[in-house]
C-alpha positions as CSV (number, residue, x, y, z in Angstrom):
1,M,46.4,-10.4,93.1
2,E,48.3,-12.4,90.5
3,Q,46.9,-12.8,86.9
4,Q,44.7,-15.9,86.5
5,T,43.2,-17.3,83.5
6,F,40.6,-19.7,83.5
7,H,42.7,-22.5,81.9
8,Q,45.8,-22.1,84.8
9,S,43.1,-22.1,87.4
10,V,41.7,-25.6,86.2
11,R,44.3,-27.3,84.2
12,K,45.7,-29.5,87.3
13,I,42.4,-30.5,88.2
14,L,41.1,-31.7,84.9
15,F,44.5,-33.5,84.6
16,I,43.6,-35.3,88.0
17,S,40.2,-36.2,86.3
18,Q,41.7,-37.7,83.1
19,C,43.1,-40.3,85.8
20,F,39.8,-41.5,86.1
21,G,38.9,-41.2,82.2
22,L,37.5,-37.9,81.9
23,L,38.0,-35.4,79.4
24,P,40.7,-37.0,77.3
25,V,42.5,-33.8,75.8
26,S,46.3,-34.0,75.2
27,N,48.8,-31.6,76.7
28,L,46.0,-30.6,79.3
29,W,48.9,-29.7,81.8
30,Q,50.2,-27.2,79.7
31,K,49.7,-23.6,80.6
32,N,49.7,-22.4,77.2
33,V,45.9,-23.1,75.5
34,N,47.5,-23.3,71.9
35,K,49.1,-26.6,73.0
36,L,45.4,-28.3,73.8
37,K,44.6,-31.0,71.6
38,F,42.3,-33.8,71.1
39,K,43.6,-36.9,69.5
40,W,42.1,-40.2,69.0
41,V,45.4,-41.8,69.2
42,S,46.8,-40.6,72.2
43,I,47.5,-42.1,75.7
44,P,44.7,-40.1,77.3
45,S,42.1,-41.3,74.7
46,I,43.0,-44.6,74.9
47,Y,43.3,-44.9,78.6
48,S,39.6,-43.4,78.8
49,G,38.7,-45.5,75.9
50,V,39.8,-48.4,77.7
51,I,37.8,-47.6,80.6
52,L,34.9,-46.6,78.9
53,V,34.5,-49.9,77.0
54,L,35.1,-52.2,80.4
55,D,32.5,-49.9,82.3
56,I,30.0,-50.8,79.1
57,M,31.2,-54.5,79.3
58,E,30.2,-54.8,83.0
59,F,26.8,-52.8,82.2
60,G,26.0,-55.7,79.7
61,V,27.2,-58.2,81.9
62,V,24.6,-56.2,84.8
63,I,21.8,-56.6,82.1
64,Y,22.2,-60.1,81.7
65,Y,22.6,-61.0,85.4
66,I,19.1,-59.5,85.9
67,W,17.6,-61.2,82.7
68,Q,18.8,-64.4,84.5
69,T,17.4,-63.8,88.1
70,G,14.7,-60.8,88.2
71,V,14.6,-57.1,89.1
72,N,14.7,-56.1,92.8
73,F,15.8,-53.0,94.4
74,H,19.6,-53.9,94.5
75,T,19.8,-54.7,90.9
76,S,17.5,-51.6,89.6
77,G,20.1,-49.1,91.8
78,T,23.4,-51.1,90.2
79,V,21.4,-50.3,86.2
80,S,20.8,-46.9,87.2
81,L,24.2,-46.5,88.3
82,F,25.9,-47.7,85.7
83,F,24.2,-45.9,83.0
84,V,24.2,-42.6,84.8
85,C,27.9,-42.7,85.1
86,I,28.2,-44.0,81.5
87,W,26.6,-41.5,80.2
88,E,28.4,-39.0,82.2
89,H,31.9,-40.5,80.7
90,I,30.6,-40.0,77.3
91,I,29.2,-36.4,77.8
92,F,32.7,-35.5,78.9
93,W,33.9,-37.5,75.7
94,R,32.0,-35.2,73.5
95,L,33.1,-32.1,75.5
96,A,36.8,-33.1,75.0
97,L,36.5,-32.9,71.3
98,K,35.6,-29.6,71.5
99,W,37.5,-28.5,74.8
100,P,40.7,-27.1,72.9
101,K,38.7,-24.6,70.6
102,L,36.6,-23.5,73.3
103,M,39.8,-22.8,75.7
104,R,41.3,-20.9,72.8
105,Q,37.9,-18.6,72.2
106,W,37.5,-18.1,76.0
107,R,41.4,-17.2,76.5
108,Q,41.3,-14.7,73.6
109,V,38.0,-13.0,75.0
110,E,39.6,-13.3,78.6
111,E,42.5,-11.3,77.3
112,L,40.6,-8.4,77.8
113,F,39.6,-8.6,81.5
114,L,43.5,-8.8,82.1
115,Q,44.6,-6.2,80.8
116,V,43.8,-1.9,82.1
117,P,41.2,-0.7,82.8
118,Y,39.9,-4.4,83.9
119,Q,43.0,-5.5,85.6
120,L,42.3,-3.0,88.5
121,Y,39.4,-4.4,89.2
122,V,40.5,-8.3,90.2
123,T,39.5,-8.5,93.5
124,F,37.6,-12.4,93.1
125,N,40.4,-15.2,93.4
126,M,39.0,-17.4,91.3
127,K,41.6,-20.2,91.5
128,F,41.3,-20.3,95.1
129,W,37.5,-20.9,95.1
130,I,37.7,-23.2,92.2
131,W,40.1,-25.5,94.2
132,F,38.1,-25.0,97.4
133,W,34.9,-26.3,95.9
134,Y,36.7,-28.7,94.1
135,L,38.3,-30.3,97.4
136,L,35.2,-30.0,99.1
137,I,33.1,-31.9,97.2
138,M,35.6,-34.7,96.2
139,F,35.9,-34.9,99.9
140,G,32.6,-35.4,100.8
141,G,32.3,-38.0,97.6
142,S,35.5,-39.7,99.0
143,C,34.2,-39.8,102.5
144,E,31.3,-41.4,101.0
145,H,32.7,-44.3,99.0
146,V,35.0,-45.1,102.1
147,L,32.1,-45.5,104.0
148,L,30.5,-47.8,101.3
149,V,33.4,-49.9,100.9
150,F,33.4,-50.2,104.8
151,N,30.0,-51.2,104.8
152,S,30.8,-53.7,102.3
153,F,33.7,-55.3,104.0
154,Q,31.7,-55.6,107.1
155,K,28.8,-57.1,105.8
156,S,30.8,-59.4,103.7
157,D,32.4,-60.7,107.1
158,L,29.6,-60.8,108.9
159,E,28.1,-63.2,106.1
160,R,31.0,-65.3,105.9
161,R,31.2,-66.0,109.8
162,Q,27.1,-66.6,110.2
163,C,26.6,-68.9,107.6
164,N,30.0,-71.0,107.8
165,L,31.1,-70.3,104.2
166,N,34.0,-72.2,103.2
167,V,35.3,-69.2,101.3
168,S,37.9,-66.6,101.6
169,Y,36.8,-63.3,102.8
170,W,37.9,-61.7,99.6
171,E,35.8,-64.4,97.7
172,T,32.8,-63.8,99.6
173,L,33.2,-59.7,99.1
174,Y,33.5,-60.2,95.4
175,G,30.6,-62.0,95.5
176,R,28.6,-59.5,97.8
177,E,29.6,-56.5,95.7
178,R,29.8,-57.9,92.0
179,P,26.9,-60.9,91.8
180,H,26.9,-60.5,88.5
181,L,30.5,-60.8,87.6
182,S,30.8,-63.9,90.0
183,M,28.1,-65.6,87.6
184,V,30.4,-65.3,84.5
185,I,34.2,-64.8,85.8
186,P,35.7,-67.0,88.4
187,F,37.1,-65.3,91.5
188,Q,40.8,-64.3,91.4
189,Y,42.6,-62.2,93.8
190,W,44.7,-60.5,91.1
191,T,41.6,-59.1,89.3
192,L,40.3,-57.3,92.9
193,P,42.5,-53.8,92.5
194,I,41.1,-53.8,88.8
195,Y,37.1,-54.2,90.0
196,E,38.2,-51.2,92.9
197,W,39.6,-49.2,90.3
198,L,36.5,-49.6,87.9
199,N,34.4,-48.8,91.1
200,L,36.2,-45.6,91.5
201,T,35.9,-44.6,87.5
202,L,32.4,-45.0,88.1
203,A,32.0,-43.2,91.3
204,Y,34.3,-39.9,90.7
205,P,32.1,-38.7,87.6
206,R,28.9,-38.5,90.1
207,S,30.8,-36.0,92.4
208,F,33.1,-34.4,89.4
209,T,30.0,-33.6,87.5
210,D,28.8,-31.0,89.9
211,V,32.2,-29.7,90.2
212,F,32.7,-29.1,86.9
213,I,29.5,-27.2,86.5
214,I,30.5,-25.0,89.8
215,I,33.9,-24.7,88.3
216,I,32.6,-23.0,85.0
217,S,30.1,-21.0,86.8
218,I,33.0,-19.3,89.0
219,G,34.8,-18.8,85.9
220,L,32.2,-16.8,84.5
221,A,31.6,-15.2,87.6
222,A,35.0,-14.1,88.0
223,R,34.8,-12.0,84.9
224,F,31.3,-10.6,85.2
225,H,32.6,-9.7,88.7
226,Q,35.1,-7.5,87.3
227,L,32.8,-5.7,84.3
228,H,30.2,-5.0,87.4
229,L,32.9,-3.2,89.2
230,R,34.4,-1.2,85.9
231,M,30.2,-0.4,85.1
232,K,29.8,0.7,88.8
233,A,33.4,2.8,88.5
234,V,32.3,4.7,85.3
235,Q,28.7,5.4,86.2
236,G,27.9,8.9,86.0
237,K,31.0,10.0,84.3
């Protein structure tokens, strides 16, 4: 089995996650961990910062909307969603500050397991299992999101036809999905892709946080498995 370092196994997954505003570390695509850096003024940091600010601003509008209309089951769920997802973005920001140093230290310790005699006991395909669980969990999360969006489309169309609303289908959807924003921002067609992208940046961390914990666990399990096999091989000698 080819040598598999933890960073090389997860770098593409973490790069995909950066597209959703998580873990803004520069050079994350690079194989060499020494090239990893955190910069406040960089494309990943600015991009993640813009997403975080927009999510926080919308959360503020949600609070204002609840202040004006009162609390109900739907709005309490919206508050919980925004709070949890924004907090997850903040956690990954804090982790990004330490990630380059953490990966260099991990790689330094990992070097021992890539050499003889531990190299002989590489039987656990770390990269395969990391990608397997990532794709499985994110596929489940994607299916959930698609079903929720489809349900919203269906209910919006039903509401527009039954109530004989003199507005477009997309405006009805906007009012249903983001009643807090419709109270302060007039409907515009060109803003719909932006709102949906912000939806994805809120939805992605909910699944990826679980994936991230699993990824770290697999990385540690792979090395402990080598250690276990080595100890078993020399036992009694």
